[in-house]
C-alpha positions in Angstrom: 155.4 -77.5 -15.5 151.9 -76.3 -16.4 150.7 -73.0 -14.9 147.2 -72.0 -15.3 145.7 -68.6 -14.8 142.4 -67.9 -13.4 140.3 -64.8 -13.9 141.4 -63.6 -10.5 145.1 -64.0 -11.4 144.8 -61.7 -14.5 145.4 -58.7 -12.3 148.1 -60.4 -10.3 151.4 -58.6 -9.9 154.7 -60.2 -10.9 155.5 -61.0 -7.2 152.1 -62.7 -7.0 153.0 -64.9 -10.0 156.4 -65.7 -8.4 154.6 -66.8 -5.3 152.3 -69.0 -7.3 155.2 -70.5 -9.2 157.1 -71.2 -6.0 154.1 -72.8 -4.4 153.6 -75.0 -7.5 157.2 -76.1 -7.4 156.9 -76.9 -3.7 153.8 -79.0 -4.2 155.5 -80.9 -7.0 158.6 -81.4 -4.8 156.5 -82.7 -1.9 154.6 -85.1 -4.3 157.8 -86.6 -5.6 159.2 -86.9 -2.1 156.1 -88.6 -0.9 156.1 -91.1 -3.7 159.8 -91.9 -3.1 159.1 -92.4 0.6 156.2 -94.8 -0.1 158.6 -96.9 -2.2 161.1 -97.2 0.7 158.5 -98.3 3.2 159.0 -101.8 4.6 156.1 -104.2 5.2 155.5 -106.1 8.4 156.6 -109.7 8.4 154.2 -112.1 10.4 155.6 -114.0 13.3 154.3 -116.1 16.2 155.5 -116.0 19.7 157.0 -119.4 21.0 155.9 -120.3 24.5 157.0 -122.7 27.2 160.7 -122.9 26.4 163.5 -121.8 28.7 167.2 -121.1 28.2 169.5 -123.9 29.4 171.8 -123.0 32.3 174.8 -124.7 30.8 174.4 -122.9 27.4 176.3 -119.8 26.4 174.3 -116.8 25.3 173.8 -117.1 21.6 176.0 -115.0 19.3 173.2 -114.5 16.8 169.5 -114.2 17.4 168.8 -116.4 14.4 168.2 -120.1 15.1 167.5 -122.2 12.0 167.8 -125.8 13.0 166.3 -128.2 15.6 169.8 -129.2 16.7 170.9 -125.6 17.3 167.6 -124.9 19.2 168.0 -128.0 21.5 171.5 -127.0 22.5 170.1 -123.7 23.8 166.6 -124.3 25.0 164.6 -126.8 27.1 160.8 -127.2 27.2 158.6 -126.4 30.2 155.4 -128.3 29.8 152.7 -127.8 32.4 149.1 -128.8 32.9 146.2 -126.7 31.9 145.4 -124.4 29.1 148.4 -123.5 26.8 150.7 -125.9 28.8 152.3 -127.4 25.8 155.4 -125.8 24.2 154.8 -124.2 20.8 155.7 -126.6 18.0 158.4 -125.4 15.6 158.9 -127.0 12.1 162.4 -126.1 11.2 161.9 -127.3 7.7 159.3 -124.5 7.3 160.2 -122.0 10.0 163.1 -120.4 11.8 163.4 -118.8 15.3 164.5 -115.4 16.4 165.7 -115.5 20.0 166.2 -112.7 22.5 168.0 -114.0 25.6 168.9 -111.6 28.4 171.5 -112.3 31.1 170.3 -113.7 34.5 168.8 -111.0 36.6 167.0 -110.6 40.0 164.7 -108.0 38.5 161.3 -109.0 37.2 161.7 -108.6 33.4 159.1 -108.9 30.7 160.1 -109.1 27.0 157.2 -108.3 24.6 157.4 -108.7 20.7 156.4 -105.6 18.7 157.2 -106.0 15.1 159.4 -107.7 12.5 160.4 -106.1 9.2 163.0 -106.4 6.4 165.3 -103.5 6.0 168.2 -103.3 3.6 168.6 -107.1 3.4 168.3 -107.8 7.1 165.5 -108.6 9.4 164.8 -106.1 12.2 163.0 -107.5 15.2 161.6 -104.9 17.6 160.6 -105.8 21.1 159.8 -104.0 24.3 161.6 -104.6 27.6 159.9 -103.9 30.9 162.1 -104.1 34.0 160.3 -104.3 37.3 161.2 -104.6 41.0 163.9 -106.7 42.5 162.9 -110.2 43.4 164.2 -112.7 45.9 165.0 -115.1 43.0 166.7 -114.8 39.7 165.4 -115.3 36.2 166.7 -115.4 32.7 164.3 -113.4 30.4 163.7 -115.1 27.0 161.6 -114.1 24.1 161.3 -116.5 21.1 159.3 -116.0 17.9 159.0 -118.3 14.9 158.9 -117.0 11.4 158.1 -118.6 8.0 161.3 -119.6 6.3 160.5 -117.7 3.2 161.5 -114.5 5.1 164.9 -115.9 6.3 168.0 -113.8 5.8 171.5 -114.3 7.2 171.3 -111.1 9.3 168.9 -110.3 12.1 169.1 -107.1 14.1 167.4 -106.8 17.5 165.8 -103.4 18.3 165.0 -103.1 22.0 162.5 -100.5 23.1 162.5 -99.5 26.8 
């Protein structure tokens, strides 16, 4: 460690020098800690929300949120095409992409699932989403959130992180 003295430090007592040495060590420690923390940061992974698909009544809730084939997707979801702007289901090319699915149980409460972020952490993908639960309705719904991701980010493990 390099300590420099300034003209005002020449008359500094030994306790003053100890304080300066302690401050220098603290600053060095914080700089090392900051550089290590920046190495551990994860970067955001891009994704696109998939629209106009619904969970099939006869299907069981998926055991994993990762869907990586068209056959697997078709066993779980149907399409809901309607007229007008954005009426077509989002296309998914399973040769280039995979899907992360959040499927909640059937509920009579108005529920909205909103995607927030996707990141890689310790070899697994972490998908964070927001869940808003509203008032009771006279009908039931099955909240579904689907996002597609470039296959270059695929791992075998996906963890869902729900934020209220």
